[in-house]
DOVEXTOR-888708 format. One line per 5 residues: for each residue x, y, z of C-alpha. Coordinates in Angstrom, 3 decimals, always signed. Layout:
residues N
X,Y,Z ~ ... $
END
This chain:
residues 331
+4.190,+22.695,-43.201 ~ +3.054,+24.565,-40.099 ~ +1.028,+21.628,-38.779 ~ +3.717,+19.094,-39.700 ~ +6.391,+21.114,-37.882 $
+4.265,+21.607,-34.802 ~ +3.274,+17.930,-34.732 ~ +6.901,+16.867,-34.986 ~ +7.872,+19.041,-32.017 ~ +5.013,+17.729,-29.891 $
+5.862,+14.133,-30.763 ~ +9.435,+14.749,-29.605 ~ +8.041,+16.264,-26.392 ~ +5.799,+13.204,-25.985 ~ +8.692,+10.756,-26.318 $
+10.899,+12.814,-23.993 ~ +8.143,+12.850,-21.364 ~ +7.742,+9.073,-21.643 ~ +11.496,+8.650,-21.247 ~ +11.542,+10.884,-18.149 $
+8.344,+9.352,-16.712 ~ +6.954,+12.920,-16.562 ~ +3.172,+12.465,-16.574 ~ +2.336,+16.177,-16.677 ~ +4.621,+16.866,-19.672 $
+3.212,+13.796,-21.430 ~ -0.356,+15.042,-21.006 ~ +0.557,+18.537,-22.195 ~ +2.190,+17.193,-25.369 ~ -0.717,+14.808,-25.996 $
-3.242,+17.623,-25.498 ~ -1.348,+19.795,-27.989 ~ -1.488,+17.016,-30.608 ~ -5.230,+16.578,-29.995 ~ -5.809,+20.314,-30.434 $
-3.920,+20.224,-33.741 ~ -6.067,+17.338,-34.969 ~ -9.190,+19.289,-34.003 ~ -7.877,+22.329,-35.902 ~ -7.410,+20.113,-38.967 $
-11.068,+18.996,-38.591 ~ -10.003,+15.421,-37.748 ~ -12.768,+15.381,-35.157 ~ -13.212,+11.597,-34.885 ~ -9.494,+11.030,-34.285 $
-9.294,+13.927,-31.837 ~ -12.306,+12.593,-29.908 ~ -10.799,+9.097,-29.666 ~ -7.429,+10.477,-28.555 ~ -9.080,+12.633,-25.892 $
-11.017,+9.636,-24.562 ~ -7.820,+7.584,-24.366 ~ -6.026,+10.358,-22.516 ~ -8.898,+10.873,-20.080 ~ -9.369,+7.163,-19.346 $
-5.742,+6.412,-18.547 ~ -4.850,+6.592,-14.868 ~ -1.369,+7.646,-15.956 ~ -0.030,+8.067,-19.437 ~ +3.525,+7.185,-18.555 $
+3.220,+5.167,-15.370 ~ +4.442,+1.653,-16.033 ~ +5.247,-1.218,-13.682 ~ +8.856,-1.348,-12.554 ~ +10.529,-4.182,-14.457 $
+13.625,-6.200,-13.661 ~ +15.575,-3.761,-15.784 ~ +14.728,-0.889,-13.424 ~ +14.773,-2.938,-10.225 ~ +16.906,-1.352,-7.513 $
+18.424,-3.431,-4.737 ~ +17.534,-2.230,-1.234 ~ +20.415,-1.057,+0.997 ~ +22.192,-3.287,+3.497 ~ +23.351,-2.912,+7.064 $
+27.013,-1.933,+6.924 ~ +28.044,-4.256,+9.725 ~ +26.037,-7.440,+9.042 ~ +25.457,-6.932,+5.288 ~ +21.812,-7.928,+5.855 $
+19.301,-6.235,+3.542 ~ +17.305,-3.503,+5.285 ~ +14.185,-4.446,+3.305 ~ +13.026,-7.485,+1.395 ~ +11.118,-7.600,-1.866 $
+7.705,-9.215,-1.548 ~ +5.276,-10.281,-4.244 ~ +1.747,-9.062,-3.391 ~ -0.648,-11.951,-2.730 ~ -3.686,-9.820,-3.570 $
-4.760,-8.300,-6.880 ~ -5.514,-4.884,-5.423 ~ -7.933,-3.053,-3.137 ~ -10.911,-4.679,-4.876 ~ -9.601,-8.003,-3.574 $
-9.988,-6.863,+0.058 ~ -12.976,-6.637,+2.389 ~ -12.771,-3.127,+3.844 ~ -15.005,-0.584,+5.542 ~ -16.512,+1.761,+2.938 $
-14.821,+4.902,+4.262 ~ -11.389,+3.258,+4.445 ~ -11.750,+1.816,+0.937 ~ -12.750,+5.218,-0.472 ~ -9.788,+6.926,+1.208 $
-7.301,+4.356,-0.088 ~ -8.743,+4.443,-3.614 ~ -8.368,+8.218,-3.641 ~ -4.748,+7.817,-2.552 ~ -4.049,+5.444,-5.453 $
-5.815,+7.685,-7.970 ~ -3.753,+10.657,-6.809 ~ -0.306,+9.115,-7.382 ~ -0.273,+9.472,-11.213 ~ -1.243,+13.120,-10.720 $
+1.660,+13.951,-8.399 ~ +3.358,+16.148,-11.065 ~ +0.126,+18.108,-11.478 ~ -0.061,+18.625,-7.704 ~ +3.562,+19.817,-7.736 $
+2.755,+22.490,-10.321 ~ -0.272,+23.605,-8.296 ~ +1.741,+23.720,-5.061 ~ -0.354,+21.003,-3.395 ~ +1.766,+18.593,-1.288 $
+1.922,+14.961,-2.340 ~ +0.575,+12.377,+0.104 ~ +3.424,+9.855,+0.304 ~ +3.770,+9.175,+4.048 ~ +0.924,+7.060,+5.456 $
+0.440,+5.559,+8.917 ~ -1.857,+2.550,+9.397 ~ -2.815,+1.593,+12.938 ~ -5.109,-0.942,+14.561 ~ -5.186,-4.343,+16.254 $
-3.044,-7.127,+14.772 ~ -4.447,-9.449,+12.136 ~ -6.714,-6.950,+10.397 ~ -4.798,-6.436,+7.172 ~ -2.409,-3.502,+7.527 $
+0.345,-5.342,+5.662 ~ -2.185,-6.634,+3.136 ~ -3.316,-3.070,+2.438 ~ +0.291,-2.190,+1.571 ~ +0.360,-5.190,-0.794 $
-2.887,-4.059,-2.429 ~ -1.588,-0.514,-2.913 ~ +1.544,-1.883,-4.593 ~ -0.564,-4.112,-6.847 ~ -2.894,-1.273,-7.865 $
+0.013,+1.082,-8.584 ~ +2.025,-1.557,-10.435 ~ +4.980,-0.802,-8.149 ~ +7.269,-3.259,-6.330 ~ +6.700,-3.823,-2.617 $
+9.556,-3.696,-0.130 ~ +9.049,-4.635,+3.515 ~ +11.571,-3.159,+5.933 ~ +13.319,-5.622,+8.222 ~ +13.011,-4.038,+11.663 $
+15.538,-6.488,+13.091 ~ +18.193,-5.289,+10.644 ~ +17.248,-1.617,+11.001 ~ +17.736,-1.809,+14.768 ~ +21.508,-2.022,+15.148 $
+23.375,-2.631,+18.391 ~ +25.928,-0.021,+17.354 ~ +25.450,+3.530,+18.574 ~ +23.986,+5.688,+15.836 ~ +23.788,+2.890,+13.276 $
+19.988,+2.491,+13.552 ~ +19.481,+6.094,+12.452 ~ +21.980,+5.580,+9.631 ~ +20.107,+2.459,+8.488 ~ +16.785,+4.300,+8.554 $
+18.223,+7.156,+6.504 ~ +19.613,+4.667,+3.966 ~ +16.173,+3.066,+3.675 ~ +14.478,+6.421,+3.049 ~ +17.155,+7.370,+0.508 $
+16.294,+4.112,-1.249 ~ +12.584,+4.991,-1.128 ~ +13.400,+8.343,-2.712 ~ +15.335,+6.750,-5.568 ~ +12.696,+4.568,-7.253 $
+8.875,+4.317,-7.313 ~ +7.839,+1.600,-4.857 ~ +5.643,+0.907,-1.854 ~ +7.901,+0.654,+1.201 ~ +6.296,-0.877,+4.293 $
+7.721,-0.175,+7.752 ~ +5.967,-2.855,+9.781 ~ +6.051,-2.830,+13.597 ~ +6.758,+0.879,+13.342 ~ +6.361,+1.313,+17.094 $
+9.814,-0.296,+17.443 ~ +11.254,+2.887,+15.904 ~ +8.814,+5.428,+17.294 ~ +8.301,+4.633,+20.967 ~ +7.544,+7.394,+23.448 $
+10.705,+9.292,+24.308 ~ +9.773,+9.264,+28.006 ~ +9.945,+5.443,+28.156 ~ +11.481,+4.702,+31.600 ~ +13.480,+1.804,+30.150 $
+15.303,+4.119,+27.724 ~ +18.994,+4.686,+28.336 ~ +19.454,+7.363,+25.684 ~ +19.733,+5.380,+22.448 ~ +15.948,+5.058,+22.033 $
+15.553,+8.820,+22.321 ~ +18.171,+9.315,+19.612 ~ +16.417,+6.783,+17.342 ~ +13.028,+8.474,+17.755 ~ +14.501,+11.930,+17.145 $
+16.162,+10.653,+13.971 ~ +12.912,+8.974,+12.877 ~ +11.008,+12.237,+13.350 ~ +13.507,+14.180,+11.274 ~ +13.839,+11.614,+8.474 $
+10.071,+11.182,+8.014 ~ +9.466,+14.929,+8.075 ~ +12.163,+15.542,+5.426 ~ +11.090,+12.706,+3.114 ~ +10.129,+13.968,-0.357 $
+10.819,+10.817,-2.383 ~ +9.187,+8.946,-5.255 ~ +7.876,+6.033,-3.181 ~ +4.793,+5.623,-1.052 ~ +6.014,+4.931,+2.491 $
+3.550,+2.993,+4.669 ~ +4.206,+2.689,+8.410 ~ +2.101,+0.154,+10.319 ~ +1.664,-0.336,+14.045 ~ -0.413,-2.539,+16.335 $
+0.384,-0.310,+19.327 ~ -0.489,+3.325,+18.544 ~ -0.617,+4.213,+22.255 ~ +3.158,+3.881,+22.605 ~ +4.017,+5.980,+19.544 $
+5.617,+9.315,+20.318 ~ +2.986,+12.035,+19.925 ~ +5.221,+14.091,+17.634 ~ +5.206,+11.319,+15.026 ~ +1.530,+11.517,+14.127 $
+1.703,+14.918,+12.434 ~ +4.717,+13.838,+10.352 ~ +2.441,+11.635,+8.244 ~ +0.343,+12.964,+5.379 ~ -2.475,+10.526,+6.198 $
-3.341,+8.360,+9.197 ~ -5.844,+5.531,+8.697 ~ -7.319,+3.233,+11.339 ~ -7.660,-0.403,+10.264 ~ -10.307,-1.839,+12.631 $
-11.558,-5.412,+13.128 ~ -14.303,-6.472,+10.719 ~ -17.956,-5.631,+11.324 ~ -20.330,-8.666,+11.248 ~ -21.375,-7.957,+7.654 $
-17.712,-7.817,+6.588 ~ -17.050,-11.112,+8.370 ~ -19.930,-12.743,+6.492 ~ -18.676,-11.317,+3.190 ~ -15.141,-12.601,+3.799 $
-16.399,-16.041,+4.843 ~ -18.427,-16.235,+1.632 ~ -15.399,-15.363,-0.487 ~ -13.029,-17.742,+1.248 ~ -15.411,-20.714,+1.306 $
-15.790,-20.341,-2.471 ~ -19.348,-21.663,-2.433 ~ -22.871,-20.344,-2.772 ~ -23.457,-19.615,+0.928 ~ -25.524,-16.443,+1.225 $
-24.907,-13.826,+3.888 ~ -28.090,-14.836,+5.766 ~ -26.812,-18.401,+6.127 ~ -23.398,-17.175,+7.219 ~ -24.746,-14.559,+9.661 $
-24.746,-16.841,+12.779 ~ -21.112,-17.848,+12.206 ~ -20.186,-14.216,+11.559 ~ -21.834,-13.142,+14.810 ~ -19.871,-15.760,+16.766 $
-16.645,-14.392,+15.286 ~ -17.579,-10.790,+16.081 ~ -14.711,-8.800,+17.541 ~ -12.043,-11.123,+16.196 ~ -9.586,-9.992,+13.502 $
-9.724,-10.819,+9.815 ~ -6.984,-13.393,+10.453 ~ -9.390,-15.343,+12.691 ~ -12.104,-15.269,+10.015 ~ -9.616,-16.601,+7.467 $
-8.542,-19.301,+9.934 ~ -12.148,-20.443,+10.368 ~ -12.859,-20.540,+6.628 ~ -9.659,-22.440,+5.853 ~ -10.402,-24.860,+8.705 $
-13.862,-25.580,+7.277 ~ -12.499,-26.253,+3.797 ~ -9.716,-28.421,+5.204 ~ -12.209,-30.521,+7.174 ~ -14.310,-31.127,+4.063 $
-11.311,-32.157,+1.964 ~ -9.978,-34.498,+4.666 ~ -13.351,-36.237,+4.636 ~ -13.288,-36.686,+0.879 ~ -15.707,-33.891,+0.045 $
-15.093,-30.967,-2.313 ~ -18.095,-29.037,-1.004 ~ -17.879,-27.432,+2.421 ~ -20.965,-27.751,+4.608 ~ -22.239,-25.377,+7.230 $
-21.421,-28.065,+9.799 ~ -17.779,-27.920,+8.671 ~ -17.843,-24.189,+9.271 ~ -19.430,-24.564,+12.712 ~ -16.695,-26.953,+13.823 $
-14.011,-24.652,+12.430 ~ -15.520,-21.660,+14.249 ~ -15.400,-23.632,+17.524 ~ -11.698,-24.316,+17.021 ~ -11.075,-20.698,+16.083 $
-12.810,-19.449,+19.229 ~ -10.761,-21.858,+21.310 ~ -7.439,-20.091,+20.707 ~ -6.201,-16.581,+21.572 ~ -6.125,-13.885,+18.897 $
-5.022,-10.803,+20.815 $
END
C-alpha cells in the first residue's frame, strides 16, 4: 500500500506538470517514480525509464498547435498585425551551412531552452534575447527559422513598417504590445531590420521622436522576461545605439561564407555528386559574397540545365551562372 500510494501521488504530479508545461516538476515526478521502481527491484524497467528521461530534450515541451495558437497584436490605428506568422523553410540548424563556432553556440542555445525551469531554480538567467548582426544575405532570418524549427515553436516576424507609427508615442506602444505577446506564448519572435528601432540617439536627423523610440526600446528589451525567444537582426550594427548591445543575453555575428562553406553549400544546392575539389574554383570566385549570392549561382546553374532539356547540371552550367552572379551588385 505504501508504494501504491506514493506512485499514485507521483503520477498525479506528473500529469499536473504536463498540464502546466513545467519541465522541472515533470522530471522530479518522473525521477521519483523511477526511484520507487528501483526500490521494488524492477531494475530493467527503472533503467529503461531513466534512459527515456535522459534522452528527451524536454519531457513536456510540445509544438504549439492550432489550439494554442495566439494571434499577434495589431496597430490600434491601422489594425495591421504587428507580426506575421511564417512557416520555417528549413528543417533546423542541421539544414544550414554555418561556421563551427556559430553552430555550436546556437545548438547550445536550443539545448538550454527546455532547461529554463532548472536555470530558474538555480538562479541562472535565461538567455532569451539574442542579437544577430552581419552583412545582408548571410542567413540571419534563416537562423531564426531554424531555431523555431528545432524548438518546435511557431515563428513570428515583426513588421517594422507597422511598428513604426506616425503618431507620437504609438511606436513605443506597438513595441510594448509585441513584447507582451512574446511573453504570453512560447515562440521565436524575429525583429528584422532592428536598426530601424535602435538607431544612435545622437542622429542629427532626429527631431525628438527617434530618441523616444530608442529609449523605449532600451527599457522594453531590458525588462523582457517572457516565454519566447526574441531574435533581433541588423545589417547595420554601426548605427545601433551603444546602450542596446548589453541589453541582449547573446550577440552573434553572422559573417559571409568562407570558401569551404561556399563549396559545401554549392554541393548541397546542386543536388549532384560534385566534390568540393571540383567546386573549389567556383567557390573561390564567389569569395566575399553572401550566402544569397551562392544560392543564386546554384539555382542559375540548375535552371540553365533544365531549360536545355537536361536533368543533370554540368560544371559549365555553374561557370555561366557564376559569371551572371558576379555581374550584379550584392552589397
